[in-house]
C-alpha positions as CSV (number, residue, x, y, z in Angstrom):
1,X,0.0,0.0,0.0
2,X,1.3,3.5,-0.9
3,X,0.8,6.8,0.7
4,X,0.7,10.2,-1.1
5,X,3.3,12.8,-0.1
6,X,1.7,16.1,1.1
7,X,5.0,17.9,1.6
8,X,5.8,21.6,1.1
9,X,7.0,22.5,-2.4
10,X,10.5,23.7,-3.0
11,X,10.8,27.1,-4.7
12,X,14.2,26.7,-6.2
13,X,14.3,30.3,-7.4
14,X,11.9,33.2,-8.1
15,X,14.1,35.7,-9.8
16,X,12.6,39.1,-10.8
17,X,14.6,41.3,-13.1
18,X,14.4,45.1,-13.0
19,X,13.3,47.0,-16.0
20,X,15.1,50.2,-15.0
21,X,18.2,49.0,-13.3
22,X,20.9,46.4,-13.9
23,X,20.0,43.7,-11.4
24,X,17.5,41.2,-10.2
25,X,16.2,39.9,-6.9
26,X,15.3,36.3,-5.8
27,X,12.1,36.8,-3.8
28,X,11.6,33.1,-3.0
29,X,12.2,33.6,0.8
30,X,9.4,36.2,0.8
31,X,6.7,34.0,-0.8
32,X,4.2,32.6,1.5
33,X,1.9,31.1,-1.2
34,X,2.3,30.4,-4.9
35,X,-0.5,29.4,-7.3
36,X,-0.1,28.4,-10.9
37,X,-3.1,28.1,-13.2
38,X,-3.9,26.4,-16.5
39,X,-7.2,25.9,-18.3
40,X,-8.5,24.5,-21.6
41,X,-10.7,27.7,-21.7
42,X,-7.8,30.1,-21.2
43,X,-5.4,31.3,-24.0
44,X,-2.6,31.8,-21.5
45,X,-1.2,30.4,-18.3
46,X,-1.2,32.7,-15.2
47,X,0.2,32.6,-11.7
48,X,-0.1,34.5,-8.4
49,X,2.4,34.9,-5.5
50,X,1.6,36.2,-2.0
51,X,4.6,37.9,-0.7
52,X,5.6,39.1,2.8
53,X,8.5,41.5,2.5
54,X,10.5,42.6,5.6
55,X,12.9,44.7,3.7
56,X,16.2,43.4,2.3
57,X,19.6,44.8,1.2
58,X,19.6,43.9,-2.5
59,X,23.0,45.4,-3.5
60,X,24.5,48.7,-4.1
61,X,22.9,49.1,-7.5
62,X,19.4,48.5,-6.3
63,X,19.7,49.9,-2.8
64,X,18.0,49.0,0.5
65,X,14.3,48.7,1.3
66,X,11.3,46.9,0.1
67,X,11.3,44.8,-3.1
68,X,8.5,46.9,-4.6
69,X,10.5,50.1,-4.3
70,X,14.1,48.9,-4.6
71,X,13.8,46.9,-7.8
72,X,11.2,48.6,-8.4
73,X,8.2,46.4,-9.4
74,X,5.8,48.4,-11.5
75,X,4.6,45.8,-14.0
76,X,6.0,43.9,-17.0
77,X,9.1,42.7,-15.1
78,X,10.4,39.3,-16.1
79,X,10.4,36.6,-13.5
80,X,12.2,33.3,-13.8
81,X,10.5,30.6,-11.8
82,X,11.4,27.1,-10.8
83,X,9.1,25.3,-8.3
84,X,9.3,21.6,-7.5
85,X,6.8,19.2,-6.0
86,X,7.4,16.2,-3.6
87,X,7.7,13.9,-6.7
88,X,10.7,16.0,-8.0
89,X,8.6,17.4,-10.9
90,X,9.2,21.1,-11.6
91,X,7.4,24.1,-13.1
92,X,10.1,25.9,-14.9
93,X,8.8,29.0,-16.7
94,X,9.6,32.6,-17.4
95,X,6.6,34.8,-16.8
96,X,6.0,38.6,-16.5
97,X,4.4,40.7,-13.8
98,X,0.9,41.8,-14.8
99,X,0.0,43.8,-11.7
100,X,0.8,44.4,-8.0
101,X,-2.3,44.4,-5.9
102,X,-3.7,44.4,-2.3
103,X,-0.5,45.9,-0.9
104,X,-0.7,46.2,2.9
105,X,2.4,47.9,4.4
106,X,3.1,48.5,8.0
107,X,6.2,49.5,10.1
108,X,8.0,46.2,9.9
109,X,6.8,44.4,6.7
110,X,4.7,44.7,3.7
111,X,2.2,42.1,2.3
112,X,1.3,42.2,-1.4
113,X,0.1,40.0,-4.3
114,X,1.9,39.7,-7.6
115,X,-0.1,38.4,-10.6
116,X,1.9,36.9,-13.5
117,X,1.1,35.9,-17.1
118,X,3.0,34.6,-20.1
119,X,4.6,36.9,-22.6
120,X,2.0,36.0,-25.2
121,X,-0.7,37.5,-22.9
122,X,0.9,41.0,-23.4
123,X,1.9,40.5,-27.0
124,X,-1.7,39.7,-27.9
125,X,-2.7,43.3,-26.9
126,X,-0.2,44.7,-29.4
127,X,-0.9,42.6,-32.4
128,X,-3.8,42.5,-34.9
129,X,-4.8,40.1,-37.6
130,X,-5.3,42.2,-40.7
131,X,-4.7,40.3,-43.9
132,X,-6.8,37.8,-46.0
133,X,-6.3,34.1,-45.3
134,X,-7.4,32.1,-48.2
135,X,-7.7,28.7,-49.9
136,X,-6.3,26.6,-47.0
137,X,-7.5,24.5,-44.0
138,X,-8.1,26.4,-40.8
139,X,-5.1,24.5,-39.2
140,X,-2.8,26.2,-41.8
141,X,-4.2,29.6,-41.0
142,X,-3.8,29.0,-37.3
143,X,-0.1,28.3,-37.7
144,X,0.4,31.5,-39.7
145,X,-1.6,33.6,-37.2
146,X,0.2,32.2,-34.2
147,X,3.5,33.3,-35.7
148,X,2.4,36.9,-35.2
149,X,3.0,36.4,-31.5
150,X,6.2,34.4,-32.0
151,X,4.7,31.4,-30.2
152,X,7.6,29.0,-29.9
153,X,5.8,25.8,-29.1
154,X,2.3,25.0,-30.5
155,X,0.5,21.8,-31.3
156,X,-2.1,22.1,-34.1
157,X,-4.5,19.3,-35.2
158,X,-5.2,19.0,-38.9
159,X,-8.6,20.3,-39.9
160,X,-10.9,19.3,-42.8
161,X,-11.9,21.6,-45.7
162,X,-10.6,25.0,-46.7
163,X,-11.8,28.3,-45.2
164,X,-11.3,31.9,-46.4
165,X,-11.6,35.0,-44.2
166,X,-10.3,38.4,-43.4
167,X,-8.6,39.3,-40.1
168,X,-10.6,42.6,-39.7
169,X,-8.1,43.9,-37.2
170,X,-9.1,41.4,-34.5
171,X,-6.7,40.4,-31.8
172,X,-4.7,37.1,-32.3
173,X,-6.3,35.2,-29.4
174,X,-9.8,36.3,-30.3
175,X,-9.2,35.1,-33.9
176,X,-7.8,31.8,-32.9
177,X,-10.6,31.1,-30.5
178,X,-13.1,32.1,-33.1
179,X,-11.5,29.7,-35.6
180,X,-11.6,26.9,-33.0
181,X,-15.4,27.1,-33.0
182,X,-15.4,26.6,-36.8
183,X,-12.8,23.9,-37.1
184,X,-13.6,20.3,-37.9
185,X,-11.0,17.5,-37.4
186,X,-10.0,15.4,-40.4
187,X,-10.8,12.2,-38.6
188,X,-13.0,11.5,-35.5
189,X,-14.5,8.4,-34.0
190,X,-15.0,5.9,-36.8
191,X,-15.2,8.3,-39.7
192,X,-14.7,11.8,-40.9
193,X,-14.9,14.7,-38.4
194,X,-17.4,16.4,-40.7
195,X,-19.9,13.7,-39.5
196,X,-20.3,15.2,-36.0
197,X,-17.1,16.0,-34.2
198,X,-16.7,19.8,-34.7
199,X,-15.3,21.7,-31.9
200,X,-11.7,22.7,-31.1
201,X,-10.0,24.2,-28.0
202,X,-7.2,26.8,-28.1
203,X,-5.3,27.0,-24.8
204,X,-1.8,27.2,-23.2
205,X,-0.1,24.9,-20.7
206,X,3.5,24.8,-19.4
207,X,4.4,22.8,-22.4
208,X,3.1,25.4,-24.9
209,X,-0.1,26.3,-26.8
210,X,-2.5,23.8,-28.3
211,X,-5.1,24.1,-31.1
212,X,-6.7,20.7,-30.6
213,X,-10.0,19.0,-31.1
214,X,-12.1,17.8,-28.2
215,X,-12.2,14.4,-29.9
216,X,-8.4,14.2,-29.8
217,X,-8.3,15.1,-26.1
218,X,-10.9,12.4,-25.3
219,X,-8.9,9.7,-27.2
220,X,-5.9,10.1,-24.9
221,X,-4.9,7.4,-22.5
222,X,-5.2,8.5,-18.9
223,X,-2.1,10.2,-17.6
224,X,-2.8,9.4,-14.0
225,X,-4.9,6.8,-12.1
226,X,-6.4,8.1,-8.9
227,X,-8.6,6.7,-6.2
228,X,-10.7,8.2,-3.4
229,X,-10.5,6.2,-0.1
230,X,-11.3,6.9,3.5
231,X,-8.0,5.6,4.7
232,X,-4.5,7.1,4.5
233,X,-3.1,4.5,2.2
234,X,-4.2,3.4,-1.3
235,X,-3.4,0.4,-3.6
236,X,-0.1,0.3,-5.4
237,X,-1.9,0.2,-8.8
238,X,-2.8,3.9,-8.4
239,X,-0.6,6.9,-8.7
240,X,-2.1,8.9,-5.9
241,X,-5.0,9.3,-3.6
242,X,-7.8,11.9,-4.0
243,X,-7.9,13.9,-0.8
244,X,-11.3,15.3,-1.4
245,X,-13.8,15.7,-4.2
246,X,-17.0,17.6,-4.9
247,X,-19.5,17.1,-7.7
248,X,-19.8,20.6,-9.0
249,X,-22.5,20.0,-11.6
250,X,-24.4,17.1,-13.0
251,X,-27.1,16.6,-15.6
252,X,-29.4,19.7,-15.8
253,X,-32.1,18.7,-18.3
254,X,-33.6,22.2,-18.5
255,X,-30.2,23.8,-19.1
256,X,-29.3,21.2,-21.6
257,X,-32.5,21.8,-23.5
258,X,-32.0,25.6,-23.6
259,X,-28.4,25.0,-24.9
260,X,-29.5,22.6,-27.6
261,X,-27.4,19.7,-26.2
262,X,-29.9,17.0,-27.3
263,X,-31.4,18.6,-30.5
264,X,-30.9,22.0,-32.1
265,X,-31.9,23.6,-35.4
266,X,-30.4,26.5,-37.3
267,X,-31.9,28.6,-40.1
268,X,-29.3,29.9,-42.5
269,X,-30.1,32.9,-44.7
270,X,-28.5,32.9,-48.2
271,X,-27.9,36.5,-49.2
272,X,-27.0,35.5,-52.8
273,X,-30.3,33.7,-53.6
274,X,-32.4,35.3,-50.9
275,X,-33.5,31.9,-49.8
276,X,-32.8,30.0,-46.6
277,X,-31.5,26.6,-45.5
278,X,-32.6,24.7,-42.4
279,X,-30.1,22.4,-40.7
280,X,-30.9,20.3,-37.7
281,X,-28.7,18.1,-35.6
282,X,-29.3,15.7,-32.7
283,X,-27.2,13.5,-30.6
284,X,-28.3,10.4,-32.4
285,X,-26.3,11.6,-35.4
286,X,-23.1,11.5,-33.3
287,X,-23.1,7.8,-32.8
288,X,-19.8,6.3,-33.9
289,X,-18.5,9.8,-34.9
290,X,-17.0,11.0,-31.6
291,X,-15.0,9.6,-28.8
292,X,-16.6,9.8,-25.4
293,X,-15.3,9.4,-21.8
294,X,-17.7,6.8,-20.6
295,X,-19.9,4.1,-22.1
296,X,-23.4,5.5,-21.2
297,X,-24.0,8.4,-23.5
298,X,-27.1,10.6,-23.3
299,X,-28.9,9.0,-26.2
300,X,-32.5,8.1,-26.4
301,X,-33.4,4.8,-25.0
302,X,-30.3,5.0,-22.8
303,X,-30.1,7.7,-20.2
304,X,-32.6,10.3,-21.4
305,X,-36.2,10.3,-22.5
306,X,-36.7,9.9,-26.2
307,X,-38.9,13.0,-26.3
308,X,-35.9,15.2,-25.5
309,X,-34.2,14.2,-28.8
310,X,-37.2,14.3,-31.1
311,X,-37.8,18.0,-31.1
312,X,-35.2,20.9,-31.4
313,X,-35.0,22.8,-28.2
314,X,-32.7,25.5,-29.4
315,X,-33.5,27.5,-32.5
316,X,-30.7,29.7,-34.0
317,X,-30.2,31.9,-37.1
318,X,-27.1,32.6,-39.2
319,X,-26.0,34.0,-42.5
320,X,-24.2,31.9,-45.0
321,X,-20.8,33.0,-46.2
322,X,-21.5,33.1,-49.9
323,X,-20.5,35.3,-52.8
324,X,-18.0,37.5,-51.0
325,X,-14.9,35.5,-50.0
326,X,-14.8,32.5,-52.3
327,X,-11.6,30.6,-53.2
328,X,-9.3,32.1,-55.8
329,X,-9.1,35.7,-56.8
330,X,-10.8,38.0,-59.4
331,X,-12.9,36.1,-61.9
332,X,-12.1,32.8,-60.2
333,X,-14.1,33.9,-57.2
334,X,-17.1,34.6,-59.4
335,X,-16.9,31.2,-61.0
336,X,-16.7,29.5,-57.6
337,X,-19.7,31.5,-56.4
338,X,-22.0,30.3,-59.1
339,X,-20.7,26.7,-58.9
340,X,-23.3,24.1,-57.9
341,X,-21.1,21.9,-55.7
342,X,-20.1,22.3,-52.1
343,X,-17.7,25.2,-52.9
344,X,-20.7,27.5,-53.1
345,X,-20.5,28.1,-49.4
346,X,-17.1,29.3,-48.1
347,X,-17.8,28.4,-44.5
348,X,-19.1,24.9,-43.7
349,X,-21.3,26.4,-41.0
350,X,-24.2,24.2,-41.9
351,X,-22.0,21.3,-40.8
352,X,-19.9,22.7,-38.0
353,X,-22.0,25.3,-36.1
354,X,-24.8,22.9,-35.0
355,X,-22.2,20.3,-34.1
356,X,-19.7,22.4,-32.2
357,X,-22.4,24.1,-30.0
358,X,-23.6,20.6,-29.0
359,X,-20.1,19.3,-28.4
360,X,-18.9,22.2,-26.3
361,X,-21.9,21.9,-24.0
362,X,-21.8,18.1,-23.8
363,X,-18.2,18.0,-22.6
364,X,-18.9,20.2,-19.6
365,X,-22.1,18.4,-18.6
366,X,-20.5,16.5,-15.7
367,X,-18.0,18.5,-13.6
368,X,-16.1,17.2,-10.6
369,X,-13.6,19.1,-8.5
370,X,-10.8,17.1,-6.8
371,X,-7.8,17.9,-4.7
372,X,-4.7,15.7,-4.7
373,X,-1.1,16.0,-3.4
374,X,0.8,18.4,-5.5
375,X,1.5,16.9,-8.9
376,X,3.1,19.3,-11.3
377,X,3.1,16.8,-14.1
378,X,-0.6,17.1,-14.7
379,X,-1.6,19.6,-17.5
380,X,-4.9,21.1,-18.6
381,X,-6.1,18.9,-21.5
382,X,-4.8,15.7,-20.0
383,X,-7.2,12.8,-19.2
384,X,-7.0,10.9,-15.9
385,X,-8.7,7.8,-14.5
386,X,-10.6,8.4,-11.3
387,X,-12.2,5.7,-9.1
388,X,-14.8,6.7,-6.6
389,X,-16.4,4.4,-4.0
390,X,-19.9,3.0,-4.3
391,X,-22.2,3.9,-1.4
392,X,-23.5,0.7,0.2
393,X,-24.8,-0.3,3.6
394,X,-22.1,-2.9,4.2
395,X,-18.4,-2.1,4.9
396,X,-17.2,-3.8,1.7
397,X,-15.4,-1.3,-0.5
398,X,-16.4,-1.3,-4.1
399,X,-15.8,1.0,-7.1
400,X,-18.8,3.0,-8.4
401,X,-18.9,1.9,-12.0
402,X,-21.0,4.9,-13.1
403,X,-19.1,7.9,-11.6
404,X,-15.6,6.2,-12.0
405,X,-13.8,6.3,-15.3
406,X,-11.9,8.7,-17.6
407,X,-12.2,12.5,-17.0
408,X,-10.8,15.4,-19.0
409,X,-8.7,17.9,-16.9
410,X,-10.4,21.3,-17.7
411,X,-8.8,23.5,-15.1
412,X,-5.6,23.1,-13.0
413,X,-4.3,25.0,-10.0
414,X,-1.0,24.0,-8.4
415,X,-0.6,25.6,-4.9
416,X,2.5,25.5,-2.8
417,X,3.1,27.0,0.7
418,X,5.7,26.4,3.4
419,X,3.3,23.8,4.8
420,X,2.1,21.8,1.9
421,X,1.7,21.4,-1.9
422,X,-1.6,20.6,-3.4
423,X,-3.1,20.4,-6.9
424,X,-6.8,21.2,-7.5
425,X,-8.4,19.9,-10.7
426,X,-11.7,20.6,-12.3
427,X,-12.6,17.4,-14.2
428,X,-15.3,17.2,-16.9
429,X,-16.8,14.4,-19.0
430,X,-19.7,13.9,-21.4
431,X,-21.0,10.5,-20.3
432,X,-21.2,8.0,-17.4
433,X,-19.6,4.7,-16.8
434,X,-16.1,3.2,-17.4
435,X,-15.3,3.0,-21.0
436,X,-12.9,0.0,-21.3
437,X,-12.1,0.9,-24.9
438,X,-10.6,4.3,-23.8
């Protein structure tokens, strides 16, 4: 039987460099708490440090006094961080000071909070997408747009079909997130992604940025195997023990109906022919076309009433992208506009919009929050296997086969103090039960 280490983290260094002077300060002795955040819904990583400064002599070039005034810290200073957990894994990253807040000085010390973000967070505010992107898959456009921020490491899944658009002076992160909602993976489930697996996520972790489909994330093998027990120890077949967990949200039928999770319909207006196209989509059409976390999906005849699927519960309207930004240039665009095949519509919105709306909402249907001993190897976008106990009258311990299984890590918070190091995870999934094929 194993036991999870809940030991304080080791802040190897926390070096802040001055923007106005030739020097830097390692403030690691002053940090009483450090938090590091990742999320599949966030374009950047962030961090927060709680500092208690008693005043230090930082060298003749920087002078004496508080860190805030001696360095000084006024925002945008670079900080080189290395923090290790009890397993020897480290967060090694260079971040930048976003703001100083909640300063509380007194005669002997000063307490303040420092908020940090990656360099791309600031570069995004200074860069705009302006040119036309044409005749290529969205994945190709994403790589070109990401280069505007000099993103060093980025994983991009291949997408199906070409798409043409203008940047229209939008910010880089806004544009990439917008393209994620339109992207369709080349392959998903047992067939083409066009069949029902639209929906990408654009986010950053310690390892870099990712423009990746939900389906790809759900295909991953679990990175960790965790168990919740009442005792201190846990079986050797598991990586760690879940210290506590809370079911944040479960199935909300009324909310799912309002979001169109079971069945939705969109009416598309065609400004070229002044006609309209109606496109419906329901969860029955997803069968075999997406990868799910569990084995009990919300399909009619399974976990939900058939009536919930039969009628669209969310009605939407949209305008087809026709006649304006077709493939090619000049007269070629005119020829492509009047063509009768699928190139008539630049954006495959009739195929991707109804699917992505459903997929985004499905993946966050079941949300569970857990706390485990600090594990800096877990990233947002990973999948993990969680086993929870079944509630029974006898003392025999059994695994709950419905709530246990594969979960997607949506949000991560690594927290270290002089007393302990903990990792808090928000886990999401789209279905119940253990999927042995995962």
